C-alpha positions in Angstrom: 78.0 99.7 125.9 77.3 101.4 129.2 78.7 104.8 130.2 81.1 103.1 132.6 82.4 100.8 129.9 82.9 103.7 127.6 84.9 105.6 130.3 87.1 102.5 131.0 87.8 102.0 127.3 88.6 105.7 126.9 90.9 105.6 129.9 92.8 102.6 128.7 93.3 104.2 125.3 94.5 107.4 126.9 96.9 105.6 129.2 98.3 103.6 126.2 98.9 106.9 124.3 100.5 108.5 127.3 102.9 105.5 127.8 104.0 105.7 124.2 102.2 102.6 123.0 101.1 103.0 119.4 97.4 102.3 119.0 96.9 101.1 115.3 94.6 103.5 113.4 95.3 102.3 109.9 94.7 104.0 106.6 96.1 107.4 105.6 95.5 108.7 109.2 98.4 106.6 110.3 100.9 108.4 108.1 102.7 111.2 110.0 105.4 113.7 109.2 107.2 112.8 112.4 107.5 109.1 111.5 108.7 110.1 108.0 111.4 112.4 109.4 112.6 109.9 112.0 112.8 107.0 109.6 114.4 108.9 106.8 117.2 110.0 109.3 117.7 106.4 110.5 117.8 105.2 106.9 120.4 107.8 105.9 123.1 105.8 107.7 126.2 106.9 109.4 127.8 109.8 107.5 125.2 109.2 104.7 127.2 106.2 103.4 125.2 103.0 102.9 126.9 101.1 100.1 127.0 97.3 100.3 129.8 96.1 102.5 129.8 99.2 104.8 128.6 99.6 108.4 125.9 102.0 107.1 124.5 99.3 104.8 124.1 96.9 107.7 122.6 99.6 109.9 119.9 100.7 107.4 118.9 97.2 106.3 118.5 96.3 109.9 116.4 99.3 110.7 114.2 98.8 107.7 113.5 95.1 108.7 113.0 96.1 112.3 110.4 98.8 111.4 108.5 96.4 109.2 108.4 93.9 112.1 107.1 96.6 114.4 104.2 97.1 112.0 103.4 93.4 112.5 104.4 92.3 109.1 105.7 88.8 108.5 109.2 88.0 107.1 109.1 88.0 103.3 111.4 84.9 102.9 110.0 82.2 105.1 111.6 83.0 108.5 114.0 85.5 107.0 113.5 89.2 106.4 116.3 89.5 103.8 117.8 87.6 100.9 121.3 88.3 99.4 121.6 90.0 96.0 124.7 90.3 93.8 127.7 92.4 94.9 126.8 92.1 98.7 123.4 93.8 98.1 120.3 92.8 100.1 116.6 92.7 99.5 114.6 93.2 102.7 110.9 92.3 102.5 107.9 92.0 104.8 104.3 90.9 104.1 100.8 91.3 105.4 98.7 88.3 104.6 95.5 89.2 102.7 92.2 87.6 102.1 93.5 86.1 98.8 96.8 84.6 97.7 97.3 87.3 95.1 99.9 89.9 96.2 100.5 93.5 95.6 104.3 94.2 95.6 105.7 97.6 96.4 109.5 98.2 96.1 111.8 101.1 96.8 115.6 101.2 96.2 118.5 102.8 98.0 121.5 103.9 95.8 123.8 103.7 98.8 124.7 107.4 99.0 123.0 110.8 98.8 120.5 112.3 101.2 117.0 112.7 100.0 116.9 109.9 97.4 116.5 106.5 98.9 116.0 107.2 102.6 112.8 109.2 101.9 111.3 106.6 99.6 112.1 103.8 102.1 110.8 105.8 105.0 107.6 106.2 103.0 107.3 102.4 102.7 107.6 102.1 106.4 104.7 104.5 106.8 102.7 102.5 104.2 103.2 99.4 106.3 101.9 101.4 109.3 98.8 102.3 107.3 98.1 98.5 107.0 98.9 97.8 110.7 95.4 96.9 111.6 93.7 93.7 112.9 91.8 93.3 109.6 93.4 91.6 106.6 93.8 93.6 103.4 91.9 92.4 100.4 95.2 91.0 98.9 98.5 90.2 100.4 100.7 93.3 100.7 104.5 92.8 100.1 106.8 95.7 100.9 110.5 95.5 99.8 113.6 97.6 100.2 116.3 97.0 97.6 119.7 97.8 99.1 122.1 97.1 96.3 123.4 100.5 95.0 122.0 102.2 91.9 120.9 99.1 90.1 117.6 98.2 88.3 114.7 96.9 90.3 114.9 93.3 91.3 113.2 90.8 93.6 116.2 88.5 93.6 116.5 84.9 92.8 113.7 83.8 95.0 111.0 86.5 94.9 108.7 86.7 98.0 105.7 86.4 95.6 106.1 84.6 92.3 105.0 86.5 89.1 102.0 84.3 88.7 100.6 85.4 92.1 101.2 89.2 91.7 98.2 91.5 91.3 99.5 93.5 88.4 102.9 95.0 88.0 105.4 95.6 90.8 105.1 99.2 92.0 108.5 100.8 92.1 108.3 103.8 94.4 110.9 106.5 93.4 110.6 110.2 94.0 108.2 110.7 97.0 107.9 114.4 97.8 107.9 115.6 94.2 104.1 115.5 93.8 102.0 112.8 92.2 101.9 112.3 88.5 100.6 109.3 86.4 102.6 106.2 86.9 104.7 105.1 84.0 105.8 101.6 82.8 109.1 100.5 84.2 111.7 97.9 83.1 111.0 94.1 83.2 112.2 92.5 86.4 115.1 90.1 86.1 113.2 87.6 88.2 110.2 88.0 85.9 107.2 90.3 85.8 106.5 93.9 84.9 107.1 97.0 86.9 105.5 100.4 87.0 107.2 103.6 88.2 105.3 105.5 90.9 104.8 108.5 91.3 105.3 110.2 88.0 106.6 113.4 89.6 110.1 114.7 89.4 110.9 113.6 92.9 112.3 115.7 95.8 114.7 118.4 94.7 116.2 118.8 98.2 119.9 118.1 98.6 119.5 117.3 102.3 116.9 115.6 104.5 116.3 118.9 106.4 115.2 120.5 103.1 112.6 117.8 102.3 109.0 118.9 102.6 107.6 115.9 104.5 104.1 117.3 104.2 104.3 116.7 100.5 105.8 113.2 101.1 102.8 112.4 103.4 100.4 113.6 100.7 102.1 111.5 98.1 101.8 108.5 100.4 98.1 109.0 100.8 97.8 108.8 97.1 100.0 105.7 97.0 97.7 104.1 99.6 94.7 104.7 97.4 96.7 103.3 94.4 97.5 100.1 96.4 93.9 99.8 97.6 92.7 100.0 93.9 95.2 97.2 92.9 93.9 95.0 95.7 90.3 94.9 94.3 
């Protein structure tokens, strides 16, 4: 590439950044404290109430689906981003097609109230999707799901986005980002079939409000989660 070409490419990149256009970087470098803070606040919902059937529930499920779409993921259920669960709950999933049909499934749940629990984990999955927002395909299909059905056990619903036979290992249930990483522990069997593993093994954020969350620790936990997902794709 000539010097002139390099200057043009650099200039285009700078203008894109200046205009607020996100240039995909991919990997852990794409995870930022600012994104985590912004998404966690949006996923808190109006007045912190997000139970099924409330306006907050509709707001946070819509935001989660929109953010996955912005990371150029595909809808997890054909043309749909969500599928209904019992008691007016929703499962929202997006996927990034991989080089093989095998899929790594990552799930986080929102209990419907409370500040740090739920919004932080779901914001983390949005940032995980951003880490995979690159032109290259991952080694395996990545499926990211948010379960918005109150404080219920993990589920992939009646029509899972990836059948158990095509999952690369257990479903990774993310709970407690911001508490430091510990060894993952076996989780309960999914009602739709298949094993789960709880990740990370830390105690989770002790903060009572989003303002008290140390998002630098959350970002560090996410970098470890990214490495965990990469290992499961091999």
